[in-house]
C-alpha positions as CSV (number, residue, x, y, z in Angstrom):
1,M,-62.2,30.6,-130.4
2,T,-63.9,29.2,-133.6
3,D,-67.5,28.3,-132.9
4,V,-69.0,25.7,-135.3
5,R,-72.3,23.9,-135.0
6,P,-74.2,21.2,-136.9
7,F,-77.1,22.4,-139.0
8,R,-80.0,21.1,-141.0
9,A,-78.9,21.4,-144.6
10,L,-81.2,22.3,-147.5
11,R,-80.3,19.7,-150.2
12,Y,-81.4,18.4,-153.5
13,D,-83.5,15.3,-153.3
14,P,-81.4,12.7,-155.2
15,E,-84.6,10.9,-156.1
16,R,-85.7,13.9,-158.1
17,V,-82.5,15.2,-159.7
18,D,-79.0,14.0,-160.7
19,L,-76.7,16.0,-158.5
20,A,-74.0,16.3,-161.2
21,E,-76.6,18.0,-163.5
22,V,-77.4,20.7,-160.9
23,L,-74.0,21.6,-159.6
24,A,-72.5,24.9,-160.8
25,P,-69.1,26.6,-160.2
26,V,-68.9,29.2,-157.4
27,Y,-70.5,32.4,-158.7
28,D,-67.4,34.5,-159.0
29,V,-65.6,32.2,-161.4
30,V,-68.5,31.9,-163.9
31,A,-67.8,34.0,-167.0
32,P,-70.8,36.1,-168.2
33,E,-70.9,34.2,-171.5
34,D,-71.0,30.8,-169.6
35,R,-74.1,31.5,-167.5
36,A,-76.4,30.2,-170.1
37,I,-74.6,26.9,-170.1
38,Y,-75.7,26.1,-166.6
39,W,-79.1,27.7,-166.9
40,D,-79.9,25.5,-169.9
41,R,-78.3,22.3,-168.5
42,H,-81.1,21.6,-166.1
43,P,-84.2,23.5,-165.0
44,H,-83.1,23.2,-161.3
45,N,-79.4,24.0,-161.8
46,A,-78.0,25.8,-158.8
47,L,-76.7,28.7,-160.9
48,R,-80.3,29.9,-161.2
49,L,-80.2,30.6,-157.5
50,I,-76.9,32.6,-157.4
51,L,-76.7,34.6,-160.7
52,T,-79.0,36.2,-163.2
53,R,-78.9,34.6,-166.6
54,D,-77.7,37.8,-168.2
55,A,-75.0,39.7,-166.3
56,R,-76.4,43.0,-167.5
57,D,-79.5,42.4,-165.3
58,E,-77.6,42.2,-162.0
59,A,-77.5,45.9,-161.3
60,A,-81.3,46.3,-161.5
61,T,-82.5,43.1,-159.9
62,D,-83.5,42.7,-156.2
63,Y,-83.4,38.9,-156.6
64,Q,-87.1,38.4,-155.7
65,D,-87.4,36.0,-158.6
66,V,-84.6,33.9,-157.0
67,A,-86.5,33.9,-153.7
68,E,-89.7,32.7,-155.5
69,T,-87.7,30.0,-157.3
70,L,-86.2,28.8,-154.1
71,R,-89.7,28.7,-152.4
72,A,-91.1,26.8,-155.4
73,W,-88.3,24.2,-155.4
74,R,-88.8,23.6,-151.7
75,A,-92.6,23.3,-152.1
76,E,-92.1,20.8,-155.0
77,G,-89.6,18.7,-153.0
78,I,-86.7,19.4,-155.3
79,L,-84.9,20.8,-152.3
80,R,-85.5,19.2,-148.9
81,R,-84.3,20.3,-145.5
82,D,-82.7,17.5,-143.5
83,D,-84.7,16.4,-140.5
84,E,-81.6,16.3,-138.2
85,A,-78.7,18.6,-137.8
86,A,-75.3,17.4,-138.9
87,F,-71.8,18.4,-140.0
88,Y,-71.4,17.4,-143.6
89,V,-68.1,15.8,-144.6
90,L,-66.9,16.5,-148.1
91,R,-64.2,14.5,-149.9
92,Q,-63.0,16.0,-153.2
93,R,-60.9,13.7,-155.3
94,F,-59.0,15.5,-158.1
95,Q,-56.0,15.5,-160.3
96,A,-53.2,18.0,-159.5
97,P,-51.3,19.7,-162.3
98,D,-48.4,17.3,-161.9
99,G,-50.7,14.4,-162.6
100,R,-51.1,13.1,-159.0
101,T,-54.5,12.1,-157.8
102,L,-55.2,13.9,-154.5
103,E,-58.0,14.1,-152.0
104,R,-59.1,17.0,-149.9
105,V,-61.4,16.2,-147.0
106,G,-63.2,18.7,-144.8
107,F,-66.6,19.5,-143.5
108,F,-69.5,22.0,-143.7
109,A,-70.8,23.6,-140.6
110,A,-72.7,26.7,-139.3
111,L,-70.0,29.1,-138.3
112,Q,-70.5,31.8,-135.6
113,L,-69.8,35.1,-137.3
114,E,-67.0,37.1,-135.8
115,D,-65.7,40.6,-136.5
116,Y,-62.2,40.6,-137.8
117,E,-61.0,42.6,-134.9
118,R,-61.5,39.6,-132.6
119,R,-58.8,37.7,-134.6
120,I,-60.9,34.5,-134.6
121,V,-61.8,34.6,-138.3
122,R,-58.8,36.0,-140.1
123,P,-58.9,37.4,-143.7
124,H,-55.9,37.1,-146.0
125,E,-57.0,39.6,-148.7
126,R,-58.9,42.9,-149.1
127,T,-62.4,43.1,-150.7
128,L,-64.3,45.3,-153.1
129,A,-67.6,47.0,-152.4
130,G,-69.4,46.0,-155.6
131,P,-69.6,42.2,-155.1
132,K,-70.6,42.6,-151.4
133,A,-73.6,44.9,-152.4
134,D,-74.8,42.3,-154.9
135,R,-74.5,39.4,-152.5
136,L,-76.2,41.3,-149.8
137,K,-79.2,41.8,-152.1
138,I,-79.6,38.1,-152.7
139,L,-79.1,37.2,-149.0
140,R,-81.8,39.7,-148.0
141,A,-84.2,38.3,-150.7
142,T,-83.7,34.6,-150.0
143,G,-82.7,34.4,-146.3
144,T,-80.4,31.5,-147.3
145,N,-76.7,30.9,-147.5
146,L,-76.5,29.8,-151.1
147,S,-72.7,29.7,-151.3
148,S,-70.2,28.6,-148.7
149,V,-67.1,30.4,-147.4
150,F,-64.0,28.3,-147.4
151,M,-62.0,28.3,-144.2
152,L,-58.6,26.8,-143.3
153,Y,-57.6,25.5,-139.9
154,E,-54.2,24.3,-138.6
155,D,-54.0,20.6,-137.8
156,R,-50.4,19.5,-138.4
157,D,-51.1,16.1,-136.9
158,D,-54.3,15.6,-138.9
159,K,-56.2,14.7,-135.8
160,L,-59.7,15.0,-137.4
161,A,-58.9,12.8,-140.4
162,A,-60.1,9.5,-138.8
163,L,-63.5,11.1,-138.0
164,Y,-63.9,12.1,-141.6
165,E,-62.9,8.7,-142.9
166,S,-65.3,7.0,-140.6
167,A,-68.2,9.2,-141.8
168,L,-67.3,8.6,-145.5
169,S,-67.3,4.9,-145.0
170,G,-70.8,5.0,-143.5
171,P,-74.2,5.3,-145.1
172,G,-75.8,8.3,-146.7
173,A,-73.1,9.4,-149.1
174,L,-74.0,11.3,-152.3
175,R,-71.5,11.5,-155.2
176,A,-71.2,13.6,-158.2
177,T,-68.4,14.7,-160.6
178,D,-68.4,18.4,-161.6
179,D,-67.3,20.0,-164.8
180,A,-63.7,20.3,-163.6
181,G,-63.5,16.6,-163.2
182,V,-63.5,16.7,-159.4
183,E,-65.3,13.8,-157.7
184,Q,-67.4,15.1,-154.9
185,T,-68.6,12.8,-152.0
186,L,-70.8,14.4,-149.4
187,V,-72.0,12.6,-146.2
188,P,-73.7,13.8,-143.0
189,L,-71.8,13.3,-139.7
190,R,-74.1,13.1,-136.7
191,E,-72.4,10.8,-134.3
192,P,-72.5,12.8,-131.0
193,A,-68.9,12.0,-129.9
194,A,-67.5,12.9,-133.3
195,V,-69.5,16.1,-133.4
196,A,-68.3,17.1,-130.0
197,Q,-64.7,16.3,-130.9
198,I,-64.8,18.6,-134.0
199,E,-66.5,21.4,-132.0
200,S,-63.9,21.1,-129.3
201,F,-61.0,21.0,-131.7
202,L,-62.0,24.2,-133.6
203,A,-62.9,26.0,-130.4
204,E,-59.1,26.0,-129.6
205,R,-57.9,27.8,-132.7
206,P,-58.7,30.5,-135.2
207,V,-59.4,30.0,-138.9
208,V,-58.3,31.8,-142.0
209,I,-60.5,32.6,-145.0
210,A,-59.1,30.8,-148.0
211,D,-61.9,31.8,-150.4
212,G,-65.1,33.8,-149.9
213,H,-64.1,37.1,-148.3
214,H,-66.9,38.9,-150.0
215,R,-69.4,36.3,-148.8
216,Y,-68.2,36.5,-145.3
217,E,-68.3,40.2,-145.1
218,T,-71.8,40.2,-146.7
219,A,-72.9,37.8,-143.9
220,L,-71.5,40.2,-141.3
221,A,-73.4,43.1,-142.9
222,Y,-76.7,41.1,-142.9
223,R,-76.1,40.0,-139.3
224,D,-75.8,43.6,-138.3
225,E,-78.9,44.5,-140.1
226,Q,-80.8,41.8,-138.3
227,R,-79.4,42.9,-135.0
228,A,-80.7,46.4,-135.7
229,R,-84.1,44.9,-136.2
230,G,-84.0,43.1,-132.8
231,A,-82.5,39.7,-133.7
232,G,-81.0,38.0,-130.6
233,E,-77.7,36.2,-130.0
234,A,-79.2,32.9,-131.1
235,A,-80.7,34.2,-134.4
236,P,-79.8,32.2,-137.5
237,S,-78.2,35.3,-139.0
238,E,-75.5,35.1,-136.4
239,R,-74.0,32.2,-138.3
240,M,-73.2,31.3,-141.9
241,L,-72.5,28.3,-144.1
242,A,-68.7,27.5,-144.0
243,Y,-66.5,24.7,-145.2
244,F,-63.4,23.8,-143.2
245,A,-60.2,22.1,-144.4
246,N,-56.9,21.4,-142.8
247,A,-54.4,23.6,-144.5
248,F,-51.5,21.2,-143.7
249,A,-53.2,18.0,-145.1
250,D,-51.7,16.4,-148.2
251,G,-54.7,17.2,-150.3
252,S,-54.8,20.9,-149.4
253,L,-53.2,22.1,-152.6
254,L,-52.1,25.7,-152.9
255,L,-51.0,26.6,-156.4
256,P,-49.1,29.7,-157.6
257,I,-50.5,32.6,-159.4
258,H,-48.0,33.9,-162.0
259,R,-47.4,37.4,-163.4
260,L,-47.6,38.2,-167.1
261,V,-46.4,41.7,-168.0
262,V,-48.8,42.7,-170.8
263,S,-47.9,46.4,-171.4
264,G,-44.8,48.5,-171.1
265,G,-41.4,47.9,-172.6
266,V,-39.2,44.9,-172.2
267,P,-36.3,45.8,-169.8
268,D,-32.8,46.2,-171.2
269,P,-30.0,44.1,-169.7
270,A,-29.0,47.0,-167.4
271,A,-32.4,46.9,-165.7
272,W,-32.1,43.2,-165.0
273,E,-28.5,43.7,-163.8
274,R,-29.8,45.8,-160.9
275,L,-31.2,42.6,-159.4
276,R,-27.7,41.3,-159.0
277,S,-26.7,44.3,-156.9
278,A,-29.7,43.4,-154.7
279,G,-28.4,39.9,-154.0
280,W,-30.1,37.9,-156.8
281,A,-28.3,35.2,-158.7
282,V,-29.4,34.0,-162.1
283,R,-29.1,30.8,-164.2
284,E,-30.2,30.4,-167.8
285,I,-31.9,27.2,-168.9
286,P,-32.7,26.4,-172.6
287,V,-36.4,26.0,-173.3
288,A,-37.6,24.5,-176.6
289,D,-41.2,25.7,-176.6
290,A,-44.1,26.5,-174.4
291,A,-44.9,22.8,-173.7
292,A,-41.5,22.4,-172.0
293,V,-42.0,25.2,-169.5
294,P,-44.1,23.4,-166.8
295,D,-41.6,20.5,-166.5
296,L,-38.7,22.9,-166.4
297,L,-40.3,24.9,-163.6
298,E,-40.9,21.6,-161.7
299,A,-37.2,20.7,-162.2
300,E,-35.5,24.0,-161.8
301,L,-37.8,26.4,-159.8
302,A,-39.7,24.1,-157.4
303,P,-36.5,23.0,-155.6
304,L,-35.9,26.7,-154.7
305,A,-39.0,26.8,-152.5
306,D,-36.9,27.7,-149.5
307,R,-35.5,30.8,-151.3
308,H,-36.9,33.9,-152.9
309,A,-37.1,32.6,-156.5
310,F,-38.9,33.2,-159.8
311,A,-38.4,32.3,-163.5
312,A,-38.5,35.0,-166.2
313,D,-39.6,34.0,-169.7
314,D,-39.5,36.4,-172.7
315,A,-39.9,33.7,-175.4
316,S,-36.3,34.0,-176.4
317,G,-35.6,30.3,-175.9
318,R,-33.9,30.9,-172.5
319,L,-35.6,30.6,-169.1
320,R,-33.8,32.7,-166.5
321,I,-34.1,31.4,-163.0
322,W,-33.5,34.1,-160.4
323,S,-33.0,33.4,-156.7
324,R,-31.7,34.9,-153.5
325,P,-31.7,33.9,-149.8
326,A,-35.2,34.3,-148.3
327,D,-36.0,36.7,-145.5
328,D,-39.1,37.3,-143.5
329,E,-40.8,39.1,-146.4
330,L,-43.1,37.3,-148.8
331,L,-41.8,36.6,-152.3
332,V,-44.8,38.2,-154.0
333,R,-44.1,41.5,-152.2
334,V,-40.4,41.3,-153.1
335,L,-41.3,40.5,-156.7
336,H,-43.6,43.5,-157.0
337,E,-41.1,45.9,-155.4
338,Q,-37.8,44.7,-156.9
339,V,-38.9,43.2,-160.2
340,L,-42.2,44.7,-161.5
341,D,-41.4,48.2,-160.1
342,G,-37.6,48.0,-160.0
343,V,-37.0,46.3,-163.3
344,F,-40.1,47.0,-165.4
345,G,-41.0,50.4,-163.9
346,L,-44.5,49.3,-163.1
347,D,-45.7,50.7,-159.8
348,A,-48.8,49.7,-157.8
349,E,-51.0,52.0,-159.8
350,A,-49.8,50.5,-163.1
351,V,-50.4,47.0,-161.9
352,R,-54.0,47.9,-160.7
353,S,-54.6,49.5,-164.1
354,G,-53.9,46.3,-166.0
355,A,-50.3,46.4,-166.9
356,V,-49.9,42.9,-165.3
357,A,-52.1,39.9,-165.7
358,F,-52.3,37.1,-163.1
359,P,-52.6,33.7,-164.8
360,K,-52.8,30.4,-163.0
361,S,-51.6,28.1,-165.7
362,A,-47.8,28.1,-166.5
363,L,-48.5,26.4,-169.8
364,Q,-51.1,28.9,-170.9
365,T,-48.8,31.8,-169.8
366,A,-45.9,30.4,-171.8
367,K,-48.2,30.2,-174.8
368,D,-49.4,33.7,-174.3
369,V,-45.9,35.1,-174.3
370,R,-45.0,33.2,-177.5
371,D,-48.2,34.4,-179.2
372,G,-47.6,38.0,-178.4
373,R,-50.3,38.3,-175.7
374,G,-47.7,39.3,-173.1
375,R,-44.2,40.7,-173.0
376,V,-42.6,38.7,-170.2
377,A,-43.8,36.0,-167.9
378,L,-42.7,35.7,-164.3
379,Y,-43.4,32.2,-162.9
380,L,-43.6,31.7,-159.1
381,N,-43.6,28.9,-156.7
382,P,-46.7,28.7,-154.5
383,L,-46.9,30.2,-151.1
384,S,-47.0,27.6,-148.3
385,A,-49.6,27.1,-145.6
386,D,-47.1,28.4,-143.2
387,D,-46.8,31.7,-145.2
388,V,-50.6,32.2,-145.1
389,F,-50.9,31.5,-141.3
390,R,-47.8,33.6,-140.5
391,V,-49.1,36.6,-142.4
392,T,-52.6,36.4,-141.0
393,E,-51.3,35.8,-137.5
394,A,-49.6,39.1,-137.7
395,G,-52.8,40.8,-138.7
396,E,-51.6,41.5,-142.3
397,T,-53.1,40.6,-145.6
398,L,-51.4,39.0,-148.6
399,P,-50.7,41.0,-151.8
400,Q,-53.1,40.9,-154.7
401,K,-53.4,37.5,-156.4
402,S,-51.1,35.7,-154.0
403,T,-53.1,32.5,-153.4
404,F,-55.0,29.9,-155.5
405,F,-56.6,27.2,-153.4
406,T,-57.8,24.3,-155.5
407,P,-60.2,22.7,-156.1
408,K,-63.0,25.3,-155.7
409,L,-66.2,24.4,-153.9
410,P,-69.1,23.9,-156.3
411,T,-72.5,25.5,-155.6
412,G,-75.4,23.1,-155.1
413,L,-74.0,20.5,-152.8
414,L,-76.0,22.0,-150.0
415,F,-77.5,25.2,-148.8
416,R,-78.2,26.7,-145.3
417,A,-81.6,28.3,-144.7
418,L,-81.5,31.0,-142.1
419,E,-84.2,29.2,-140.0
420,D,-84.4,27.7,-136.6
421,E,-82.5,24.5,-136.3
422,S,-85.1,22.8,-134.0
């Protein structure tokens, strides 16, 4: 099924730049007002390759200046293409919200592009046209995969872990800590037997896009353009830069995205009472202030992961924990139908129009409710890796803002030039 191959990465020369100074967040999480931070941090910061300095310039640019910058950095030796092809093992050591130190280990490879209809590469969300058009312009201009797509595979026995650890304990590792405090360790893996084992393992299973749907679909569009111009089956445009991680490993952290009702009235008791008739039970827990909310959720909501459950917080000093037996439907779908629509009267159009925000931090959400920036917070447990694979196996996508895979992959660890690998 999944076809991965080693490639010759285009990488910063560690003798010329400090990797920590040139890393940048993935392009779609950088706020417009923060672009200048990375532009000004270092003259070779990776953000200069993926975004305009001023967001207002995006619509008009054809990214030829980025193509010229990339050529100049290669000519100067700031960026060098590795002499030999490799998989590139990445270990990310980070702190989880509960204080634990975790490690996620995976690898970068050149992934054979597949249309979704073949069910080899499986999406879990829908995309928008605007971001794809912008990313297609930059791919046309540079002929380079500047950002990676993030893929999940299923390896419940963690069969590839020993290969990763062997590579990480060997020579050639580069280390850098990004702005989020994530320690990144990147090392090439070229040992033929290990490469063959990874290729064989992925060939037996599909993968799910965790992050980067727009990037993947942009690569498909570029591939089709190149085919129309006569590119063959072995053309570099038939593959793209992808990172692969085991969805079931301890460090593959999937966090919840909560719901914050920001407009509309607060439901009266009768509206909430309708949930009881739909099989929901409720418990009320005293909550002193916003700072107490995360610990209460860990103690009271997390143990209900095998049920449909959520916590409602209207800043009244009481946290209401609602739960009911789970069925085959995802909680996020049930929540939107029975709570956001059934209790608050907010249908799908109202949600799309901004009546609901989708915060990732329970603490910040609790503060927002108490500061009047929201009416009611609905806190959720995270989806499981099983949920993600079950839905995508059925050919379905998850509801809007269902998943938050952390940590993100920074830009600048490596790039893939769409050039012959020989």
